[in-house]
C-alpha positions in Angstrom: 0.0 0.0 0.0 1.5 3.4 -1.0 1.9 6.2 1.5 -0.6 9.1 1.4 0.4 11.9 -0.9 2.1 14.9 0.6 2.6 18.1 -1.4 5.0 20.5 0.3 4.7 24.1 -0.7 7.3 26.6 0.6 8.1 30.2 -0.3 8.3 33.8 0.6 5.5 36.0 2.0 3.2 37.2 -0.7 4.2 34.7 -3.3 0.8 33.0 -3.3 1.4 30.0 -1.0 -2.0 30.0 0.8 -4.2 30.6 -2.2 -2.2 28.1 -4.3 -2.1 25.4 -1.6 -5.8 25.6 -0.9 -6.6 25.5 -4.6 -4.4 22.5 -5.2 -5.9 20.7 -2.2 -9.4 21.4 -3.4 -8.8 20.4 -6.9 -7.1 17.1 -5.9 -9.4 16.3 -3.0 -6.6 16.5 -0.4 -6.5 17.9 3.1 -4.7 21.3 3.7 -2.5 22.5 6.5 -1.3 26.1 7.0 1.7 25.9 9.2 2.1 29.7 9.3 -1.3 29.9 11.0 0.1 27.6 13.8 3.0 30.0 14.4 0.6 32.9 14.5 -1.6 31.0 16.9 1.3 30.5 19.2 2.2 34.2 18.9 -1.4 35.2 19.7 -1.3 33.0 22.9 2.0 34.5 24.0 0.7 38.0 23.6 -2.6 37.3 25.4 -0.6 35.7 28.3 1.8 38.6 28.7 4.9 36.8 27.5 7.7 39.1 26.2 7.9 37.8 22.6 11.4 39.4 22.4 12.7 37.2 25.2 13.4 33.7 23.6 13.8 32.1 27.0 10.4 33.3 28.2 8.7 32.1 25.0 10.5 28.8 25.2 9.4 28.3 28.8 5.7 28.5 27.9 5.4 27.2 24.3 4.1 23.8 25.4 1.1 25.3 27.2 -1.3 26.3 24.4 -3.4 23.6 22.7 -3.4 24.4 19.0 -5.7 22.5 16.7 -5.7 23.0 12.9 -8.6 22.1 10.7 -7.7 20.7 7.3 -10.6 21.6 5.0 -9.1 23.6 2.2 -12.4 25.5 1.6 -12.8 26.3 5.2 -9.6 25.9 7.2 -9.8 26.5 10.9 -7.4 27.2 13.8 -8.2 27.1 17.5 -6.2 27.8 20.6 -7.5 26.2 23.8 -10.8 25.7 22.1 -11.2 29.3 20.9 -11.5 30.2 17.3 -8.6 32.5 16.5 -8.7 32.5 12.7 -9.4 36.3 12.6 -7.4 37.3 15.7 -4.1 35.8 14.4 -4.2 38.1 11.3 -4.3 41.3 13.4 -1.5 43.9 13.5 -0.2 42.9 17.0 0.3 39.3 15.8 1.8 40.5 12.5 4.4 42.5 14.5 5.3 39.7 16.9 5.2 36.5 14.8 8.8 36.7 13.5 10.6 36.7 16.9 8.3 33.9 18.2 9.0 31.9 15.1 12.7 32.0 15.5 12.7 30.3 18.9 13.9 26.7 18.5 11.6 25.3 21.2 8.6 26.8 19.4 9.6 25.3 16.1 10.2 21.9 17.8 6.7 22.0 19.4 4.9 22.9 16.2 6.9 20.5 14.1 5.6 17.7 16.3 2.0 19.0 15.9 2.5 19.4 12.1 3.7 15.9 11.7 0.8 14.5 13.7 -1.6 16.2 11.3 0.3 15.0 8.3 0.3 11.5 9.6 -3.5 11.4 9.8 -5.3 9.4 7.1 -5.4 10.9 3.7 -3.2 13.0 1.4 -2.4 16.6 2.2 -1.0 19.9 0.9 1.2 21.5 3.5 2.3 25.1 3.2 5.0 27.0 5.1 8.6 28.0 5.0 10.4 24.8 6.0 8.0 22.1 4.8 10.2 20.4 2.2 13.5 21.1 4.0 12.5 20.1 7.6 8.9 19.0 8.1 8.5 16.5 5.3 11.8 16.2 3.5 10.8 13.0 1.8 7.6 14.5 0.3 7.2 13.2 -3.3 6.2 16.7 -4.5 8.1 19.8 -3.2 7.4 23.3 -4.6 9.1 26.6 -3.8 7.0 29.6 -4.8 8.6 33.0 -5.4 7.7 36.3 -7.0 9.2 39.7 -7.6 9.1 41.9 -4.4 6.9 44.5 -6.1 4.3 42.0 -7.1 4.4 40.4 -3.6 3.9 43.8 -2.0 0.9 44.7 -4.2 -0.8 41.3 -3.4 -0.2 41.6 0.3 -1.3 45.2 0.5 -4.5 44.3 -1.4 -5.1 41.4 1.0 -4.6 43.6 4.1 -6.4 46.7 2.7 -3.1 48.7 3.0 -2.6 51.7 0.9 1.2 52.0 1.3 2.6 49.4 -1.1 6.2 50.6 -0.5 5.9 50.1 3.3 4.5 46.6 2.7 7.4 45.8 0.4 9.9 46.8 3.0 8.0 44.7 5.6 8.1 41.7 3.3 11.8 42.0 2.6 12.5 42.4 6.4 10.5 39.2 7.0 12.5 37.4 4.2 15.8 38.4 6.0 14.5 37.1 9.3 13.2 33.8 7.8 16.3 33.2 5.8 18.8 34.1 8.5 17.4 32.2 11.5 19.5 29.4 12.9 16.7 26.9 13.2 14.9 25.8 10.0 15.7 28.8 7.8 13.7 29.6 4.7 15.5 27.7 1.8 14.5 26.0 -1.3 14.5 22.3 -0.4 16.6 19.7 -2.2 14.5 18.4 -5.1 12.0 21.2 -5.0 10.6 22.8 -8.2 10.7 26.6 -8.1 7.8 28.5 -9.6 8.0 32.3 -10.1 4.3 33.4 -9.7 4.9 37.0 -10.8 3.6 36.6 -14.4 0.9 33.9 -13.7 -2.7 33.9 -12.6 -3.6 31.9 -9.5 -5.4 29.3 -11.7 -2.2 28.9 -13.8 0.0 28.4 -10.7 -2.5 25.8 -9.3 -2.4 24.1 -12.7 1.4 24.0 -12.7 1.5 22.4 -9.2 -1.3 19.9 -10.1 0.8 18.9 -13.2 3.8 18.3 -10.9 1.6 16.0 -8.7 0.4 14.1 -11.8 4.0 13.6 -12.9 5.1 12.4 -9.5 2.2 9.9 -9.3 3.0 8.6 -12.8 6.5 7.8 -11.7 5.3 5.7 -8.7 
């Protein structure tokens, strides 16, 4: 019996990971996991419990406390912390500003890696998106994709998503996040060995989804 299909999708902020991952999962009838939402949920909990997010030791000391549960329906993904729906709360400005320092704490990454692998191991194929999926979380995934886009295009997309008028400021924020993600000691953002890079700048969402679906078809044809 073959193992359930795992599609690992990594990439930079604003490159289209979430929309692409949900679209691929929906088209192929797979589950979907947004690992970035898990880091945001952890950050939200730290903020609500008065933990100094810029103190790695303080964050590490409490990162095993929150109970984070991710729903895997690509059309209606959910995320709860200690039973509370935080899908909207984790996208607010306070979490946006704090998620990077929390995400760099090795103990946080280890805790969430365990939770991510538990979800992935559940019955059924899955599309998993993040920044270290193909390199750390599921290095043996049969399909590994790295999405990228020009900084200007990424900034325009993210500004539109967030309703922000200042595209230049959004661009600077994205580039700063890139530097943090790529420079952290634990599980930095890299293109995993064996991953296929797709530059989404000149493509529509449907086209990018189609490219990933084609990669899945190729991988399944080889097995």
